[in-house]
N, C-alpha and C positions, 0 to 999 in steps of 0.2 A: 504494500500500500504506500502510495506517495504521500509526502507530507501535505496536509491541507485537504486530503481526500477523506470523505466520510466512509465509515464501514458500511458494507452492503446490508448487513443484518445488525439490529440494535444489540448492544452489549450491556446487559443489566445484571451485574453480579449480585449474589445474595448478600443481604445485610443482616447483622445480628439482631436488630430490633426495629428496622423500618420495613414496611410493606412495599411491594413493587411500585404502586402508585406514588407513595411518598418519596421513593428514590427518584423517580422521574420528575416529580414536582420540585425537588430540592437540588436538581442538577443544574449547574451553571449553563448559560446559553451556549458558550463556546464549546462545551463538551457535548451538549445535545445536538448541535449542528454536525458534530463528527459521529453521531449515532453511538456515543459512549455515555452511559447514564450512571453516574456516581454522585452521591450527595456532596455538596460543598461543605467544607468544615465551617463551623461557626466563626464568623468574622471574615470569611472569604466569599460570602454570598454577594452576588452582584445585585444592584438595586432593581426592583420591579421585574424580576425574571419571569414571574408567573404568567404574564400575558404572552410572552414569547414562547412558552411551552405548549400553547394550545395546539398548534400544528403538529408538533413532535408527539404529543400525547395521542392525538387522533390517529396519526400514522402507526404508532406502536399498538394502540388498541385494535385497529383494524387488522394488523398483521397477526396479533395474538388470537383474535377470534377466527381467523381463516386457517390457522395452523392447528387448532384444537380438534 
């Protein structure tokens, strides 16, 4: 994979206490754009990232429901 290229499939590793949706919600925009979903550490959060995740969450949700 070239630098700056998004993963073809979303990568959402398991988290010890967050649910999948919470991980997606707390992922910084720059990571979500790369299709890498890991929650930001407290203090590293970017401002107002929630609105920018709408498209990413929709995409992830539709991919999950079609693969079940």
